[in-house]
C-alpha positions in Angstrom: 3.6 -5.3 -34.3 3.0 -8.3 -32.5 1.6 -8.3 -28.8 4.3 -8.1 -25.9 3.2 -10.5 -23.0 3.7 -9.0 -19.8 3.5 -10.8 -16.3 2.8 -8.9 -13.3 3.4 -11.3 -10.1 1.3 -10.0 -7.1 -2.2 -9.3 -6.4 -2.0 -6.7 -3.6 -2.7 -2.9 -4.0 0.9 -2.4 -5.4 0.4 -5.2 -8.1 -3.0 -4.7 -9.2 -2.3 -0.6 -9.6 0.8 -1.5 -11.6 -1.2 -4.0 -13.8 -3.8 -1.5 -14.4 -1.4 1.3 -15.3 0.2 -0.8 -17.9 -2.9 -2.6 -19.5 -4.9 0.9 -19.8 -1.7 2.7 -21.2 0.0 0.2 -23.4 -2.6 -1.7 -25.7 0.4 -3.2 -27.3 0.8 -5.5 -24.1 -1.2 -8.3 -23.2 -1.1 -8.4 -19.4 -1.5 -11.3 -17.0 -1.5 -10.7 -13.3 -0.4 -14.1 -11.4 -0.7 -14.5 -7.7 -1.2 -17.3 -5.2 -3.2 -15.2 -2.8 -6.1 -12.6 -4.0 -8.3 -10.5 -1.9 -9.3 -11.0 0.9 -6.1 -12.9 1.7 -3.4 -10.2 0.7 -1.3 -8.2 3.2 -3.3 -5.2 1.6 -6.5 -6.5 3.0 -5.1 -6.1 6.6 -3.9 -2.7 6.1 -5.9 0.2 7.4 -5.6 2.1 4.1 -4.7 5.5 5.5 -2.9 7.8 3.0 0.0 9.1 5.1 3.7 8.6 4.9 7.3 8.7 6.5 10.4 9.6 4.6 12.4 6.8 2.9 16.1 7.3 3.4 17.4 6.2 -0.1 14.8 8.1 -2.5 15.1 11.6 -3.5 12.5 13.6 -1.8 11.1 14.7 -5.1 10.2 11.6 -6.1 8.4 10.5 -2.9 6.7 13.5 -3.1 5.6 12.8 -6.7 4.6 9.1 -5.4 2.5 10.6 -2.7 0.7 13.2 -4.8 -0.1 10.9 -7.7 -1.4 8.5 -5.1 -3.2 10.8 -3.5 -4.8 12.6 -6.5 -6.0 9.1 -7.9 -7.6 8.3 -4.7 -9.2 11.7 -4.6 -10.7 11.4 -8.0 -12.4 8.2 -6.9 -13.6 9.5 -3.6 -15.3 12.3 -5.3 -16.9 9.9 -7.9 -19.9 7.8 -8.0 -17.6 4.8 -7.7 -16.4 5.8 -4.1 -18.6 3.3 -2.3 -18.1 0.3 -4.7 -14.3 1.2 -4.4 -14.2 1.8 -1.0 -12.4 5.1 -1.0 -13.5 8.0 1.5 -12.2 11.2 2.6 -11.3 11.1 6.2 -10.4 14.0 8.8 -8.4 13.9 11.8 -5.2 14.6 13.8 -1.6 13.4 14.4 -0.2 13.9 17.8 3.2 14.1 19.2 4.7 13.5 22.8 7.5 15.7 21.8 7.5 18.4 19.1 9.1 16.5 15.8 12.2 18.0 14.3 10.1 17.9 11.0 7.0 20.1 12.0 5.7 20.2 8.1 6.1 16.8 6.4 7.0 16.6 2.9 3.2 15.5 2.1 1.5 18.2 4.0 0.9 20.3 0.9 -0.9 17.1 -1.0 -3.2 16.5 1.8 -6.1 19.1 2.4 -6.3 21.9 5.2 -3.0 20.8 6.8 -2.4 23.1 9.9 -0.9 22.7 13.6 -3.4 22.1 16.0 -4.5 24.8 18.7 -3.8 24.4 22.6 -7.5 23.8 23.1 -7.4 20.9 20.9 -4.4 19.4 22.2 -5.9 19.5 25.8 -7.7 16.3 24.9 -4.5 14.4 24.7 -2.5 15.7 28.0 0.5 13.4 27.0 1.2 15.0 23.9 2.6 18.4 23.1 2.2 18.9 19.4 -0.3 17.9 16.8 -1.4 18.1 13.2 -5.0 18.4 11.9 -5.8 17.6 8.2 -8.3 15.7 5.9 -6.4 12.6 3.7 -8.0 9.5 2.2 -8.9 6.0 3.4 -8.9 3.3 1.2 -10.8 -0.3 2.5 -8.7 -2.5 0.4 -11.2 -5.4 1.0 -13.3 -3.5 -1.2 -10.8 -1.6 -3.2 -9.0 -4.8 -4.5 -11.7 -6.4 -6.2 -12.9 -3.1 -7.7 -9.3 -2.7 -9.1 -9.5 -6.3 -10.3 -12.8 -5.5 -12.2 -11.1 -2.3 -13.7 -7.9 -4.5 -14.8 -10.2 -7.3 -16.5 -12.3 -4.2 -18.3 -9.0 -3.1 -19.7 -8.3 -6.6 -21.2 -6.1 -7.8 -18.4 -6.1 -11.7 -17.3 -6.0 -13.0 -13.9 -4.3 -16.3 -13.0 -4.3 -17.8 -9.5 -1.0 -19.8 -8.9 2.3 -19.7 -7.1 5.2 -18.4 -8.9 8.2 -20.1 -7.3 10.9 -18.7 -9.6 11.0 -16.3 -12.6 12.2 -19.1 -14.8 8.9 -20.5 -14.7 7.5 -17.5 -16.6 10.3 -17.1 -19.2 9.0 -19.0 -22.0 5.4 -17.4 -22.0 6.2 -13.7 -21.1 8.6 -10.9 -22.8 8.5 -8.7 -19.6 8.0 -9.6 -15.9 6.9 -7.1 -13.4 7.7 -8.1 -9.8 5.3 -6.8 -7.1 5.3 -9.8 -4.7 6.2 -7.7 -1.4 7.8 -9.9 1.4 7.6 -12.7 -1.4 10.7 -10.7 -3.3 12.9 -12.2 -0.4 12.6 -15.6 -2.0 11.2 -14.9 -5.5 14.3 -12.5 -6.3 16.7 -13.4 -3.5 16.4 -9.8 -2.1 17.6 -10.1 1.5 16.8 -6.6 2.4 13.1 -7.2 2.3 11.8 -8.5 5.6 8.5 -9.0 7.3 7.1 -6.5 9.7 3.9 -8.2 11.4 1.2 -5.9 11.9 -1.9 -7.0 13.9 -4.8 -4.6 14.1 -8.5 -4.7 15.6 -11.5 -4.2 13.6 -14.1 -2.7 16.1 -17.7 -1.7 15.9 -17.8 2.0 16.8 -20.1 3.8 14.5 -19.9 7.0 16.7 -16.2 7.6 15.8 -15.7 9.8 12.7 -12.2 11.3 13.1 -9.1 9.4 13.1 -6.3 9.8 15.6 -2.9 8.6 14.8 0.1 8.9 17.4 3.2 10.2 15.6 5.3 7.2 16.8 3.0 5.1 14.3 2.4 2.6 17.2 -1.3 3.6 18.2 -4.1 4.7 15.7 -7.7 4.5 15.3 -9.0 5.0 11.9 -12.9 5.0 11.3 -13.9 3.6 8.2 -16.9 2.7 6.2 -17.9 -0.4 7.8 -15.6 -0.7 11.1 -13.0 1.4 12.8 -9.3 0.0 12.6 -7.4 0.1 15.7 -3.8 -0.8 15.9 -1.0 -1.7 15.9 1.8 -3.6 16.1 5.3 -3.3 14.0 7.4 -6.5 14.9 10.3 -6.6 12.6 11.2 -10.2 11.3 8.1 -11.7 12.9 6.2 -14.0 10.5 3.4 -14.9 12.7 0.0 -14.8 10.9 -2.4 -15.8 14.0 -3.6 -13.0 16.3 -1.7 -12.6 19.7 -3.8 -12.1 22.9 -1.1 -9.8 24.4 -0.9 -7.7 21.2 -4.9 -7.3 21.2 -4.8 -6.1 24.9 -1.8 -3.7 24.4 -3.6 -2.2 21.4 -6.8 -1.6 23.1 -5.1 -0.1 26.3 -2.9 2.2 24.2 -5.7 3.5 22.0 -8.4 3.6 24.7 -6.1 6.3 26.2 -6.6 8.4 23.1 -10.2 7.6 22.8 -11.8 6.1 26.0 -15.1 5.4 24.3 -13.5 2.5 22.5 -13.8 0.6 25.8 -17.4 0.2 25.0 -16.6 -0.9 21.5 -17.2 -4.3 20.4 -14.2 -6.1 18.9 -15.1 -8.0 15.3 -12.3 -9.6 14.3 -8.1 -9.5 14.8 -6.4 -9.8 11.4 -2.8 -10.0 10.7 -0.7 -8.9 8.0 3.0 -8.9 6.9 4.3 -5.4 5.8 7.1 -5.9 3.2 9.7 -4.0 5.1 12.7 -2.7 3.4 15.0 0.4 4.1 13.4 2.1 0.7 11.0 0.4 -2.0 12.7 -1.0 -4.9 11.3 0.5 -8.1 13.8 -0.3 -10.9 14.6 -2.5 -13.9 17.0 -5.1 -14.7 17.9 -7.8 -17.2 17.8 -11.3 -15.8 19.3 -14.3 -17.7 16.4 -17.0 -17.8 16.8 -20.3 -19.7 19.6 -18.8 -21.6 17.8 -15.4 -22.7 17.9 -12.0 -21.3 14.4 -10.9 -19.9 13.5 -7.7 -18.4 12.2 -7.5 -14.9 10.6 -4.4 -13.5 10.6 -4.5 -9.7 8.0 -2.4 -7.6 7.8 -3.6 -3.8 9.2 -2.9 -0.7 6.7 -0.4 0.6 6.6 -1.3 4.1 3.4 0.4 5.8 2.8 2.6 3.0 1.8 0.6 0.1 -1.8 2.2 -0.2 -0.2 5.8 -0.2 2.4 5.1 -2.8 1.0 2.4 -4.8 -0.5 4.4 -7.8 2.6 6.5 -7.8 5.1 3.7 -7.9 2.8 2.0 -10.3 3.3 5.1 -12.9 7.1 4.7 -12.3 6.8 0.9 -13.1 4.7 1.8 -16.3 7.5 4.2 -17.1 10.1 1.3 -16.8 8.1 -1.0 -19.0 7.7 1.8 -21.6 11.5 1.6 -21.6 11.7 -2.0 -21.8 9.8 -1.8 -24.9 11.9 0.6 -26.6 14.8 -1.4 -25.6 13.7 -4.8 -27.3 15.1 -5.8 -30.3 13.3 -5.1 -33.2 12.5 -8.6 -34.4 10.8 -9.2 -31.0 8.3 -6.3 -31.8 7.5 -7.5 -35.4 
């Protein structure tokens, strides 16, 4: 059997996770990952990397539960291994608090994280503007460390990496048999998906080594996530906004909101103010299609549109994308495989 040439486009957490799943599981495939930007210049690098989730409206809940569990278990294995410091993956305990009692008091992922429970009145006393809270242990993944570690793992599995901008799938049709699209916001232009749009996220990386527990407001707008080297304090969720420079007004607003939750932040030093564009979409697109490229039908597997939940769902959707690549292999004409 001849080698099947697979291109994975996109070097964020979804792209590298997908490329590794294919390279490690399918020795018949020669996998090349292509991207214009690599760590530290990807959207994933700005992400706080907390493993949490919200519900996507168009994906069956069972499938989302599986994505989340696969992602959680994958990162938990790393966090509990000798690779944890090099991969930048750690366990993180804390709370999610709500100004009003949410309709869904037990999120679909509550059975997957560790020790999920409702907070006591005594614990909530600390947050007088909030009426309800949940305490649990989850994972935090520092993507600026995790992405280079994934790249190393991908190369070890025989994967190749190429830095170049892919403007059109037609550019890849002569050199690859299967294309896997993990381009996030870039899918708007690369495959003409107008459902995907930028959601601008600005955070502050702060020096506050005394903070050990995360706090997240249930509205998703204010959060404090202690990490290995700094504390990620956020955030913004500006739909359709593509500005990549830090905004002083946003920085002030973030600090003001989060200092109400954690007053000691007023004494913390701001290290830098990164900005990233989340790939907003009503629901992620994880599916395959046949695309006519230069007169031939080329299978394209899509895996993008995770919004702010790329780290949480990357490994889960990568395993689904691997399943779709397997289907493409089965459907290929026999002469292509010989």
